[in-house]
The first five atom37 places (N, CA, C, CB, O) and aatype in JSON, in Angstrom:
{
  "aatype": [20, 20, 20, 20, 20, 20, 20, 20, 20, 20, 20, 20, 20, 20, 20, 20, 20, 20, 20, 20, 20, 20, 20, 20, 20, 20, 20, 20, 20, 20, 20, 20, 20, 20, 20, 20, 20, 20, 20, 20, 20, 20, 20, 20, 20, 20, 20, 20, 20, 20, 20, 20, 20, 20, 20, 20, 20, 20, 20, 20, 20, 20, 20, 20, 20, 20, 20, 20, 20, 20, 20, 20, 20, 20, 20, 20, 20, 20, 20, 20, 20, 20, 20, 20, 20, 20, 20, 20, 20, 20, 20, 20, 20, 20, 20, 20, 20, 20, 20, 20, 20, 20, 20, 20, 20, 20, 20, 20, 20, 20, 20, 20, 20, 20, 20, 20, 20, 20, 20, 20, 20, 20, 20, 20, 20, 20, 20, 20, 20, 20, 20, 20, 20, 20, 20, 20, 20],
  "atom_mask": [
    [1, 1, 1, 1, 1],
    [1, 1, 1, 1, 1],
    [1, 1, 1, 1, 1],
    [1, 1, 1, 1, 1],
    [1, 1, 1, 1, 1],
    [1, 1, 1, 1, 1],
    [1, 1, 1, 1, 1],
    [1, 1, 1, 1, 1],
    [1, 1, 1, 1, 1],
    [1, 1, 1, 1, 1],
    [1, 1, 1, 1, 1],
    [1, 1, 1, 1, 1],
    [1, 1, 1, 1, 1],
    [1, 1, 1, 1, 1],
    [1, 1, 1, 1, 1],
    [1, 1, 1, 1, 1],
    [1, 1, 1, 1, 1],
    [1, 1, 1, 1, 1],
    [1, 1, 1, 1, 1],
    [1, 1, 1, 1, 1],
    [1, 1, 1, 1, 1],
    [1, 1, 1, 1, 1],
    [1, 1, 1, 1, 1],
    [1, 1, 1, 1, 1],
    [1, 1, 1, 1, 1],
    [1, 1, 1, 1, 1],
    [1, 1, 1, 1, 1],
    [1, 1, 1, 1, 1],
    [1, 1, 1, 1, 1],
    [1, 1, 1, 1, 1],
    [1, 1, 1, 1, 1],
    [1, 1, 1, 1, 1],
    [1, 1, 1, 1, 1],
    [1, 1, 1, 1, 1],
    [1, 1, 1, 1, 1],
    [1, 1, 1, 1, 1],
    [1, 1, 1, 1, 1],
    [1, 1, 1, 1, 1],
    [1, 1, 1, 1, 1],
    [1, 1, 1, 1, 1],
    [1, 1, 1, 1, 1],
    [1, 1, 1, 1, 1],
    [1, 1, 1, 1, 1],
    [1, 1, 1, 1, 1],
    [1, 1, 1, 1, 1],
    [1, 1, 1, 1, 1],
    [1, 1, 1, 1, 1],
    [1, 1, 1, 1, 1],
    [1, 1, 1, 1, 1],
    [1, 1, 1, 1, 1],
    [1, 1, 1, 1, 1],
    [1, 1, 1, 1, 1],
    [1, 1, 1, 1, 1],
    [1, 1, 1, 1, 1],
    [1, 1, 1, 1, 1],
    [1, 1, 1, 1, 1],
    [1, 1, 1, 1, 1],
    [1, 1, 1, 1, 1],
    [1, 1, 1, 1, 1],
    [1, 1, 1, 1, 1],
    [1, 1, 1, 1, 1],
    [1, 1, 1, 1, 1],
    [1, 1, 1, 1, 1],
    [1, 1, 1, 1, 1],
    [1, 1, 1, 1, 1],
    [1, 1, 1, 1, 1],
    [1, 1, 1, 1, 1],
    [1, 1, 1, 1, 1],
    [1, 1, 1, 1, 1],
    [1, 1, 1, 1, 1],
    [1, 1, 1, 1, 1],
    [1, 1, 1, 1, 1],
    [1, 1, 1, 1, 1],
    [1, 1, 1, 1, 1],
    [1, 1, 1, 1, 1],
    [1, 1, 1, 1, 1],
    [1, 1, 1, 1, 1],
    [1, 1, 1, 1, 1],
    [1, 1, 1, 1, 1],
    [1, 1, 1, 1, 1],
    [1, 1, 1, 1, 1],
    [1, 1, 1, 1, 1],
    [1, 1, 1, 1, 1],
    [1, 1, 1, 1, 1],
    [1, 1, 1, 1, 1],
    [1, 1, 1, 1, 1],
    [1, 1, 1, 1, 1],
    [1, 1, 1, 1, 1],
    [1, 1, 1, 1, 1],
    [1, 1, 1, 1, 1],
    [1, 1, 1, 1, 1],
    [1, 1, 1, 1, 1],
    [1, 1, 1, 1, 1],
    [1, 1, 1, 1, 1],
    [1, 1, 1, 1, 1],
    [1, 1, 1, 1, 1],
    [1, 1, 1, 1, 1],
    [1, 1, 1, 1, 1],
    [1, 1, 1, 1, 1],
    [1, 1, 1, 1, 1],
    [1, 1, 1, 1, 1],
    [1, 1, 1, 1, 1],
    [1, 1, 1, 1, 1],
    [1, 1, 1, 1, 1],
    [1, 1, 1, 1, 1],
    [1, 1, 1, 1, 1],
    [1, 1, 1, 1, 1],
    [1, 1, 1, 1, 1],
    [1, 1, 1, 1, 1],
    [1, 1, 1, 1, 1],
    [1, 1, 1, 1, 1],
    [1, 1, 1, 1, 1],
    [1, 1, 1, 1, 1],
    [1, 1, 1, 1, 1],
    [1, 1, 1, 1, 1],
    [1, 1, 1, 1, 1],
    [1, 1, 1, 1, 1],
    [1, 1, 1, 1, 1],
    [1, 1, 1, 1, 1],
    [1, 1, 1, 1, 1],
    [1, 1, 1, 1, 1],
    [1, 1, 1, 1, 1],
    [1, 1, 1, 1, 1],
    [1, 1, 1, 1, 1],
    [1, 1, 1, 1, 1],
    [1, 1, 1, 1, 1],
    [1, 1, 1, 1, 1],
    [1, 1, 1, 1, 1],
    [1, 1, 1, 1, 1],
    [1, 1, 1, 1, 1],
    [1, 1, 1, 1, 1],
    [1, 1, 1, 1, 1],
    [1, 1, 1, 1, 1],
    [1, 1, 1, 1, 1],
    [1, 1, 1, 1, 1],
    [1, 1, 1, 1, 1],
    [1, 1, 1, 1, 1]
  ],
  "atom_positions": [
    [[18.92, -78.52, 36.55], [19.39, -77.15, 36.37], [19.07, -76.65, 34.96], [20.9, -77.08, 36.63], [18.62, -75.52, 34.81]],
    [[19.31, -77.47, 33.93], [18.96, -77.09, 32.57], [18.76, -78.35, 31.75], [20.06, -76.19, 31.93], [19.08, -79.45, 32.2]],
    [[18.23, -78.19, 30.57], [17.96, -79.36, 29.75], [19.02, -79.6, 28.7], [16.63, -79.24, 29.09], [18.83, -80.45, 27.83]],
    [[20.14, -78.88, 28.74], [21.2, -79.04, 27.76], [22.38, -79.82, 28.34], [21.67, -77.69, 27.26], [23.37, -80.02, 27.64]],
    [[22.31, -80.25, 29.57], [23.37, -81.03, 30.22], [24.69, -80.27, 30.26], [23.56, -82.35, 29.51], [25.75, -80.87, 30.12]],
    [[24.6, -78.95, 30.47], [25.78, -78.11, 30.55], [25.7, -77.23, 31.78], [25.93, -77.25, 29.29], [24.63, -76.81, 32.21]],
    [[26.89, -76.96, 32.34], [27.01, -75.93, 33.35], [27.63, -74.72, 32.66], [27.87, -76.41, 34.59], [28.59, -74.85, 31.91]],
    [[27.09, -73.54, 32.92], [27.62, -72.3, 32.37], [28.39, -71.6, 33.48], [26.49, -71.39, 31.79], [27.82, -71.2, 34.5]],
    [[29.71, -71.46, 33.25], [30.58, -70.9, 34.28], [31.52, -69.86, 33.68], [31.4, -72.02, 34.96], [32.25, -70.15, 32.73]],
    [[31.49, -68.69, 34.2], [32.44, -67.64, 33.8], [32.53, -67.45, 32.29], [33.82, -67.96, 34.34], [33.63, -67.32, 31.75]],
    [[31.4, -67.43, 31.61], [31.4, -67.19, 30.18], [31.69, -68.39, 29.32], [32.36, -66.15, 29.87], [31.74, -68.27, 28.1]],
    [[31.89, -69.55, 29.92], [32.1, -70.76, 29.13], [31.2, -71.85, 29.69], [33.61, -71.2, 29.16], [30.49, -71.65, 30.68]],
    [[31.23, -73.01, 29.06], [30.38, -74.09, 29.55], [31.15, -75.39, 29.58], [29.12, -74.23, 28.67], [32.16, -75.55, 28.89]],
    [[30.66, -76.32, 30.39], [31.24, -77.65, 30.49], [30.08, -78.62, 30.67], [32.29, -77.76, 31.68], [29.14, -78.36, 31.43]],
    [[30.16, -79.73, 29.97], [29.13, -80.75, 30.1], [29.18, -81.41, 31.46], [29.28, -81.8, 29.0], [30.24, -81.49, 32.08]],
    [[28.04, -81.89, 31.92], [27.97, -82.54, 33.24], [28.94, -83.71, 33.34], [26.55, -83.02, 33.52], [29.63, -83.85, 34.35]],
    [[28.99, -84.55, 32.31], [29.87, -85.72, 32.34], [31.34, -85.3, 32.35], [29.6, -86.63, 31.15], [32.15, -85.9, 33.06]],
    [[31.69, -84.28, 31.57], [33.07, -83.78, 31.6], [33.42, -83.21, 32.96], [33.27, -82.71, 30.52], [34.51, -83.44, 33.48]],
    [[32.49, -82.47, 33.54], [32.73, -81.92, 34.88], [32.96, -83.05, 35.88], [31.54, -81.04, 35.33], [33.83, -82.96, 36.75]],
    [[32.18, -84.11, 35.76], [32.34, -85.24, 36.68], [33.68, -85.94, 36.48], [31.19, -86.24, 36.49], [34.34, -86.29, 37.45]],
    [[34.09, -86.14, 35.22], [35.41, -86.76, 34.96], [36.53, -85.91, 35.53], [35.62, -86.98, 33.44], [37.47, -86.43, 36.13]],
    [[36.43, -84.59, 35.34], [37.47, -83.7, 35.88], [37.47, -83.72, 37.4], [37.26, -82.26, 35.36], [38.53, -83.72, 38.03]],
    [[36.29, -83.72, 37.99], [36.2, -83.76, 39.45], [36.87, -85.02, 39.99], [34.72, -83.7, 39.91], [37.67, -84.94, 40.92]],
    [[36.55, -86.17, 39.4], [37.17, -87.43, 39.82], [38.69, -87.37, 39.65], [36.6, -88.62, 39.0], [39.43, -87.78, 40.55]],
    [[39.15, -86.87, 38.5], [40.59, -86.83, 38.22], [41.33, -85.93, 39.19], [40.83, -86.36, 36.8], [42.41, -86.29, 39.68]],
    [[40.78, -84.76, 39.47], [41.45, -83.83, 40.38], [41.49, -84.4, 41.8], [40.74, -82.46, 40.38], [42.52, -84.34, 42.47]],
    [[40.39, -84.96, 42.24], [40.37, -85.53, 43.6], [41.32, -86.72, 43.7], [38.94, -85.95, 43.99], [41.96, -86.91, 44.73]],
    [[41.41, -87.53, 42.64], [42.36, -88.65, 42.64], [43.8, -88.12, 42.7], [42.17, -89.54, 41.39], [44.62, -88.65, 43.44]],
    [[44.09, -87.07, 41.92], [45.41, -86.44, 41.93], [45.77, -85.94, 43.32], [45.46, -85.28, 40.92], [46.92, -86.01, 43.74]],
    [[44.77, -85.43, 44.03], [44.99, -84.92, 45.38], [44.96, -86.02, 46.44], [43.95, -83.88, 45.71], [45.27, -85.77, 47.6]],
    [[44.6, -87.24, 46.04], [44.51, -88.34, 46.99], [43.29, -88.24, 47.89], [45.74, -88.4, 47.83], [43.3, -88.74, 49.01]],
    [[42.24, -87.6, 47.39], [41.02, -87.42, 48.19], [39.9, -88.31, 47.68], [40.58, -85.94, 48.18], [39.87, -88.64, 46.49]],
    [[38.97, -88.7, 48.55], [37.83, -89.51, 48.1], [36.89, -88.67, 47.25], [37.08, -90.1, 49.31], [36.84, -87.45, 47.36]],
    [[36.15, -89.36, 46.41], [35.2, -88.68, 45.52], [33.82, -89.27, 45.76], [35.63, -88.81, 44.02], [33.48, -90.33, 45.23]],
    [[33.05, -88.57, 46.55], [31.7, -89.05, 46.88], [30.79, -88.96, 45.66], [31.11, -88.24, 48.05], [30.94, -88.05, 44.84]],
    [[29.86, -89.89, 45.55], [28.88, -89.87, 44.47], [27.92, -88.71, 44.68], [28.11, -91.21, 44.39], [27.4, -88.5, 45.77]],
    [[27.7, -87.96, 43.61], [26.79, -86.82, 43.64], [25.98, -86.88, 42.34], [27.56, -85.44, 43.8], [26.57, -87.05, 41.27]],
    [[24.66, -86.73, 42.41], [23.88, -86.8, 41.17], [24.19, -85.64, 40.22], [22.38, -86.81, 41.5], [24.27, -84.48, 40.64]],
    [[24.36, -85.98, 38.94], [24.63, -84.96, 37.92], [23.43, -84.04, 37.76], [24.98, -85.62, 36.58], [22.3, -84.38, 38.14]],
    [[23.69, -82.87, 37.18], [22.65, -81.89, 36.88], [21.91, -81.42, 38.12], [21.66, -82.47, 35.89], [20.69, -81.21, 38.11]],
    [[22.67, -81.25, 39.2], [22.1, -80.73, 40.44], [23.0, -79.62, 40.96], [21.92, -81.85, 41.51], [24.18, -79.55, 40.6]],
    [[22.46, -78.76, 41.79], [23.28, -77.73, 42.43], [24.39, -78.38, 43.26], [22.42, -76.82, 43.31], [25.5, -77.86, 43.32]],
    [[24.07, -79.51, 43.89], [25.06, -80.21, 44.71], [26.25, -80.66, 43.85], [24.42, -81.43, 45.41], [27.4, -80.56, 44.28]],
    [[25.98, -81.15, 42.64], [27.07, -81.59, 41.77], [27.91, -80.41, 41.3], [26.51, -82.35, 40.56], [29.14, -80.48, 41.31]],
    [[27.26, -79.33, 40.9], [27.99, -78.15, 40.47], [28.89, -77.64, 41.6], [27.02, -77.04, 40.02], [30.04, -77.29, 41.36]],
    [[28.38, -77.6, 42.81], [29.18, -77.15, 43.96], [30.34, -78.11, 44.22], [28.29, -77.03, 45.21], [31.44, -77.67, 44.56]],
    [[30.11, -79.42, 44.08], [31.18, -80.41, 44.28], [32.27, -80.24, 43.23], [30.61, -81.84, 44.23], [33.46, -80.31, 43.55]],
    [[31.86, -80.0, 41.98], [32.83, -79.77, 40.9], [33.66, -78.52, 41.19], [32.1, -79.63, 39.54], [34.88, -78.55, 41.11]],
    [[32.98, -77.43, 41.54], [33.69, -76.18, 41.81], [34.62, -76.31, 43.0], [32.7, -75.05, 42.05], [35.72, -75.75, 43.0]],
    [[34.21, -77.05, 44.02], [35.06, -77.25, 45.18], [36.32, -78.03, 44.8], [34.29, -77.99, 46.3], [37.42, -77.68, 45.23]],
    [[36.17, -79.07, 43.99], [37.33, -79.86, 43.55], [38.3, -78.98, 42.76], [36.88, -81.07, 42.68], [39.51, -79.08, 42.95]],
    [[37.78, -78.11, 41.89], [38.64, -77.22, 41.11], [39.36, -76.23, 42.02], [37.81, -76.46, 40.05], [40.54, -75.94, 41.81]],
    [[38.67, -75.71, 43.03], [39.33, -74.79, 43.98], [40.42, -75.52, 44.76], [38.29, -74.19, 44.96], [41.5, -74.96, 44.98]],
    [[40.15, -76.75, 45.18], [41.16, -77.52, 45.9], [42.38, -77.79, 45.02], [40.56, -78.85, 46.39], [43.52, -77.69, 45.49]],
    [[42.15, -78.12, 43.76], [43.26, -78.36, 42.83], [44.1, -77.12, 42.62], [42.74, -78.86, 41.5], [45.33, -77.18, 42.63]],
    [[43.44, -76.0, 42.43], [44.16, -74.74, 42.23], [44.94, -74.35, 43.48], [43.19, -73.62, 41.83], [46.08, -73.89, 43.39]],
    [[44.33, -74.53, 44.65], [45.01, -74.21, 45.91], [46.24, -75.1, 46.11], [44.04, -74.37, 47.11], [47.28, -74.64, 46.57]],
    [[46.12, -76.38, 45.76], [47.26, -77.3, 45.86], [48.38, -76.83, 44.95], [46.83, -78.75, 45.5], [49.55, -76.84, 45.34]],
    [[48.05, -76.43, 43.75], [49.06, -75.92, 42.82], [49.73, -74.67, 43.38], [48.42, -75.61, 41.45], [50.95, -74.55, 43.31]],
    [[48.95, -73.76, 43.92], [49.53, -72.53, 44.46], [50.47, -72.82, 45.62], [48.42, -71.58, 44.91], [51.47, -72.13, 45.81]],
    [[50.14, -73.84, 46.41], [50.96, -74.19, 47.57], [52.21, -74.98, 47.17], [50.14, -75.01, 48.56], [53.28, -74.76, 47.74]],
    [[52.1, -75.89, 46.19], [53.19, -76.8, 45.86], [53.86, -76.54, 44.52], [52.69, -78.2, 45.88], [54.99, -76.97, 44.29]],
    [[53.17, -75.84, 43.62], [53.69, -75.65, 42.26], [53.39, -76.83, 41.35], [55.17, -75.41, 42.32], [53.69, -76.77, 40.15]],
    [[52.83, -77.9, 41.88], [52.51, -79.07, 41.06], [51.34, -78.77, 40.13], [52.18, -80.29, 41.96], [50.45, -77.98, 40.46]],
    [[51.36, -79.41, 38.96], [50.3, -79.25, 37.97], [49.59, -80.57, 37.77], [50.87, -78.72, 36.62], [50.23, -81.62, 37.66]],
    [[48.28, -80.54, 37.73], [47.47, -81.75, 37.57], [47.53, -82.22, 36.12], [46.0, -81.49, 38.0], [47.17, -81.46, 35.22]],
    [[47.97, -83.45, 35.87], [48.12, -83.94, 34.5], [46.85, -84.55, 33.89], [49.21, -84.96, 34.47], [46.92, -85.13, 32.81]],
    [[45.73, -84.44, 34.55], [44.53, -85.17, 34.15], [44.04, -84.85, 32.74], [43.43, -84.88, 35.11], [43.46, -85.72, 32.09]],
    [[44.26, -83.64, 32.24], [43.75, -83.28, 30.91], [44.78, -83.43, 29.8], [43.25, -81.86, 30.94], [44.49, -83.15, 28.64]],
    [[45.99, -83.88, 30.15], [47.0, -84.1, 29.12], [46.64, -85.34, 28.3], [48.41, -84.26, 29.76], [46.06, -86.29, 28.81]],
    [[46.99, -85.31, 27.03], [46.75, -86.44, 26.13], [47.85, -87.47, 26.37], [46.72, -85.98, 24.62], [49.01, -87.19, 26.1]],
    [[47.51, -88.66, 26.88], [48.54, -89.64, 27.25], [49.54, -89.93, 26.13], [47.88, -90.93, 27.67], [50.74, -90.09, 26.39]],
    [[49.08, -90.02, 24.89], [49.96, -90.33, 23.76], [50.99, -89.24, 23.48], [49.14, -90.57, 22.51], [51.97, -89.48, 22.78]],
    [[50.78, -88.05, 24.02], [51.66, -86.92, 23.74], [52.56, -86.54, 24.91], [50.85, -85.73, 23.34], [53.41, -85.66, 24.78]],
    [[52.38, -87.19, 26.05], [53.23, -86.87, 27.2], [54.68, -87.2, 26.85], [52.77, -87.67, 28.48], [54.99, -88.31, 26.41]],
    [[55.54, -86.23, 27.05], [56.95, -86.36, 26.7], [57.27, -85.9, 25.28], [57.37, -87.79, 26.87], [58.44, -85.84, 24.9]],
    [[56.25, -85.58, 24.5], [56.47, -85.12, 23.13], [56.28, -83.6, 22.98], [55.53, -85.85, 22.19], [56.18, -83.1, 21.86]],
    [[56.23, -82.89, 24.09], [56.12, -81.44, 24.03], [57.31, -80.89, 23.23], [56.07, -80.82, 25.46], [58.44, -81.34, 23.42]],
    [[57.06, -79.93, 22.36], [58.04, -79.32, 21.46], [58.42, -80.2, 20.28], [59.28, -78.96, 22.23], [59.34, -79.86, 19.53]],
    [[57.75, -81.32, 20.1], [58.0, -82.19, 18.94], [56.95, -81.92, 17.87], [57.99, -83.69, 19.36], [55.84, -81.47, 18.16]],
    [[57.33, -82.2, 16.63], [56.37, -82.16, 15.52], [55.88, -83.58, 15.34], [57.02, -81.59, 14.18], [56.67, -84.52, 15.24]],
    [[54.56, -83.73, 15.29], [53.98, -85.07, 15.16], [53.0, -85.1, 13.98], [53.26, -85.48, 16.46], [52.46, -84.08, 13.55]],
    [[52.8, -86.31, 13.5], [51.76, -86.58, 12.51], [50.74, -87.48, 13.17], [52.34, -87.23, 11.2], [51.11, -88.39, 13.91]],
    [[49.48, -87.22, 12.92], [48.41, -88.06, 13.45], [47.91, -88.95, 12.33], [47.24, -87.19, 14.05], [47.58, -88.48, 11.24]],
    [[47.88, -90.24, 12.6], [47.43, -91.23, 11.63], [46.11, -91.81, 12.1], [48.49, -92.35, 11.44], [45.93, -92.09, 13.29]],
    [[45.18, -91.99, 11.16], [43.91, -92.6, 11.52], [44.12, -94.1, 11.72], [42.82, -92.33, 10.43], [45.22, -94.59, 11.47]],
    [[43.1, -94.85, 12.15], [43.28, -96.28, 12.41], [43.77, -97.09, 11.2], [41.98, -96.87, 12.89], [44.34, -98.16, 11.36]],
    [[43.54, -96.58, 9.97], [44.02, -97.27, 8.77], [45.44, -96.86, 8.4], [43.09, -96.98, 7.6], [46.0, -97.36, 7.42]],
    [[46.05, -95.96, 9.19], [47.42, -95.53, 8.95], [47.56, -94.35, 8.02], [48.18, -96.66, 8.39], [48.67, -94.01, 7.63]],
    [[46.47, -93.7, 7.66], [46.52, -92.5, 6.8], [46.78, -91.27, 7.66], [45.2, -92.34, 5.99], [46.16, -91.1, 8.71]],
    [[47.67, -90.43, 7.2], [47.97, -89.2, 7.94], [46.8, -88.23, 7.81], [49.28, -88.54, 7.42], [46.32, -87.97, 6.7]],
    [[46.35, -87.7, 8.94], [45.22, -86.76, 8.93], [45.65, -85.33, 9.21], [44.19, -87.19, 9.94], [45.01, -84.39, 8.76]],
    [[46.74, -85.16, 9.97], [47.22, -83.81, 10.25], [48.6, -83.87, 10.9], [46.22, -83.04, 11.15], [49.03, -84.91, 11.4]],
    [[49.27, -82.72, 10.89], [50.57, -82.56, 11.55], [50.51, -81.29, 12.39], [51.74, -82.49, 10.51], [49.82, -80.33, 12.04]],
    [[51.25, -81.3, 13.5], [51.33, -80.1, 14.33], [52.5, -80.23, 15.29], [50.01, -79.86, 15.1], [53.02, -81.32, 15.52]],
    [[52.9, -79.09, 15.83], [53.87, -79.07, 16.92], [53.08, -79.26, 18.21], [54.7, -77.72, 16.94], [51.98, -78.72, 18.35]],
    [[53.62, -80.0, 19.15], [52.95, -80.26, 20.42], [53.38, -79.21, 21.43], [53.26, -81.7, 20.95], [54.57, -79.05, 21.71]],
    [[52.41, -78.52, 21.97], [52.65, -77.56, 23.03], [51.89, -77.98, 24.27], [52.25, -76.13, 22.6], [51.17, -78.98, 24.27]],
    [[52.05, -77.21, 25.32], [51.32, -77.48, 26.57], [50.91, -76.14, 27.16], [52.19, -78.31, 27.58], [51.71, -75.21, 27.26]],
    [[49.64, -76.06, 27.55], [49.13, -74.81, 28.11], [49.71, -74.56, 29.5], [47.61, -74.83, 28.18], [50.31, -75.44, 30.12]],
    [[49.52, -73.34, 29.95], [49.96, -72.97, 31.29], [48.82, -73.22, 32.27], [50.43, -71.49, 31.34], [47.74, -73.66, 31.87]],
    [[49.05, -72.93, 33.51], [48.0, -73.09, 34.52], [48.18, -74.38, 35.31], [46.64, -73.07, 33.87], [49.07, -75.17, 35.03]],
    [[47.32, -74.57, 36.27], [47.47, -75.7, 37.18], [46.95, -77.01, 36.58], [46.75, -75.42, 38.48], [47.27, -78.08, 37.09]],
    [[46.15, -76.94, 35.53], [45.6, -78.14, 34.9], [45.79, -78.01, 33.38], [44.08, -78.33, 35.28], [44.83, -77.71, 32.67]],
    [[47.01, -78.25, 32.89], [47.32, -77.99, 31.48], [46.7, -79.02, 30.54], [48.81, -77.96, 31.29], [46.31, -80.11, 30.94]],
    [[46.63, -78.62, 29.27], [46.23, -79.51, 28.18], [47.31, -79.44, 27.11], [44.82, -79.11, 27.59], [48.05, -78.45, 27.02]],
    [[47.41, -80.48, 26.31], [48.31, -80.41, 25.16], [47.66, -79.54, 24.09], [48.61, -81.83, 24.6], [46.45, -79.54, 23.91]],
    [[48.51, -78.78, 23.4], [48.05, -77.87, 22.36], [48.59, -78.29, 21.0], [48.46, -76.44, 22.68], [49.72, -78.76, 20.89]],
    [[47.78, -78.11, 19.99], [48.18, -78.31, 18.6], [48.62, -76.96, 18.06], [47.0, -78.92, 17.74], [47.81, -76.05, 17.92]],
    [[49.92, -76.84, 17.75], [50.48, -75.58, 17.26], [50.79, -75.74, 15.77], [51.76, -75.18, 18.06], [51.53, -76.65, 15.4]],
    [[50.25, -74.88, 14.92], [50.45, -75.05, 13.48], [51.88, -74.79, 13.0], [49.53, -74.15, 12.75], [52.33, -75.42, 12.04]],
    [[52.6, -73.88, 13.65], [53.97, -73.55, 13.27], [54.87, -73.61, 14.5], [54.04, -72.15, 12.6], [54.39, -73.48, 15.63]],
    [[56.15, -73.79, 14.29], [57.09, -73.91, 15.41], [57.19, -72.63, 16.21], [58.45, -74.29, 14.9], [57.52, -72.69, 17.4]],
    [[56.91, -71.47, 15.6], [57.04, -70.2, 16.32], [55.7, -69.68, 16.83], [57.69, -69.16, 15.43], [55.6, -68.52, 17.23]],
    [[54.68, -70.52, 16.83], [53.37, -70.14, 17.33], [53.37, -70.2, 18.85], [52.27, -71.07, 16.75], [53.95, -71.1, 19.45]],
    [[52.72, -69.22, 19.47], [52.66, -69.19, 20.93], [51.31, -69.64, 21.48], [52.97, -67.8, 21.43], [51.15, -69.74, 22.69]],
    [[50.35, -69.89, 20.62], [49.04, -70.35, 21.07], [48.49, -71.36, 20.09], [48.07, -69.16, 21.22], [48.87, -71.39, 18.92]],
    [[47.61, -72.2, 20.57], [47.03, -73.21, 19.7], [45.72, -73.7, 20.25], [47.99, -74.38, 19.53], [45.1, -73.07, 21.11]],
    [[45.31, -74.84, 19.74], [44.04, -75.43, 20.13], [44.29, -76.71, 20.92], [43.16, -75.71, 18.9], [45.28, -77.41, 20.65]],
    [[43.43, -77.04, 21.87], [43.59, -78.32, 22.59], [43.59, -79.49, 21.61], [42.48, -78.5, 23.64], [42.8, -79.52, 20.66]],
    [[44.45, -80.45, 21.85], [44.55, -81.63, 21.0], [43.37, -82.54, 21.29], [45.89, -82.38, 21.22], [43.01, -82.77, 22.45]],
    [[42.78, -83.06, 20.24], [41.66, -83.99, 20.37], [41.94, -85.17, 19.46], [40.3, -83.31, 20.01], [41.79, -85.07, 18.24]],
    [[42.35, -86.3, 20.03], [42.6, -87.5, 19.24], [41.36, -88.38, 19.26], [43.82, -88.27, 19.79], [40.68, -88.51, 20.28]],
    [[41.07, -88.97, 18.12], [39.97, -89.92, 18.03], [40.44, -91.3, 18.47], [39.4, -89.97, 16.59], [41.63, -91.59, 18.4]],
    [[39.52, -92.15, 18.92], [39.92, -93.52, 19.28], [40.59, -94.2, 18.1], [38.69, -94.35, 19.74], [40.1, -94.13, 16.97]],
    [[41.7, -94.84, 18.35], [42.44, -95.55, 17.31], [43.47, -94.71, 16.59], [41.49, -96.08, 16.32], [44.27, -95.25, 15.83]],
    [[43.48, -93.38, 16.8], [44.5, -92.54, 16.18], [45.87, -92.93, 16.7], [44.22, -91.04, 16.45], [46.02, -93.34, 17.85]],
    [[46.86, -92.81, 15.84], [48.24, -93.1, 16.2], [49.07, -91.83, 16.06], [48.83, -94.25, 15.32], [48.75, -90.96, 15.24]],
    [[50.11, -91.72, 16.85], [51.0, -90.56, 16.81], [52.34, -91.02, 16.25], [51.16, -89.91, 18.23], [52.94, -91.98, 16.75]],
    [[52.81, -90.32, 15.22], [54.14, -90.59, 14.66], [54.97, -89.33, 14.84], [54.06, -91.01, 13.14], [54.53, -88.24, 14.49]],
    [[56.17, -89.48, 15.37], [57.07, -88.34, 15.56], [57.7, -87.99, 14.24], [58.16, -88.64, 16.62], [58.28, -88.85, 13.58]],
    [[57.59, -86.71, 13.84], [58.18, -86.21, 12.61], [59.53, -85.57, 12.93], [57.24, -85.2, 11.91], [60.51, -85.77, 12.21]],
    [[59.57, -84.8, 14.0], [60.8, -84.12, 14.41], [60.77, -84.0, 15.93], [60.94, -82.71, 13.74], [59.73, -83.67, 16.5]],
    [[61.88, -84.26, 16.58], [61.92, -84.3, 18.05], [61.82, -82.94, 18.71], [63.19, -84.96, 18.49], [61.18, -82.82, 19.76]],
    [[62.43, -81.9, 18.15], [62.46, -80.61, 18.84], [62.23, -79.47, 17.86], [63.8, -80.41, 19.57], [62.46, -79.6, 16.66]],
    [[61.76, -78.36, 18.41], [61.63, -77.16, 17.6], [63.02, -76.68, 17.21], [60.85, -76.05, 18.37], [64.01, -76.96, 17.89]],
    [[63.07, -75.96, 16.12], [64.36, -75.41, 15.64], [64.78, -74.27, 16.53], [64.25, -74.93, 14.16], [65.83, -73.66, 16.31]]
  ]
}
């Protein structure tokens, strides 16, 4: 399809490997099999889009949200202030933990307790999470 290993969808893009990981995760969440499909093909793009439609339809029917994109280290720490430590134990940043809306949420890094929007959390391998404060004021 292209030589950049990206799918361009609705004004944004997703890498083929990321699309495949999300497809697997959503189908596993739904309890459905995930057939092998070659990356960078129309067939793969259609399979990815179908999995996303199925996930969204399941959410609309049940209200359940797919946890596949949540950061495992932050589950249960929503509304807490955390510090991120590198593998040597040095603090690299602090933020309030939020969670996006929608059927497939992500954890958000919120700079202030009264912020309503933030950026998706991206932890590096070996990063540690230390709780600074349990709840927003």
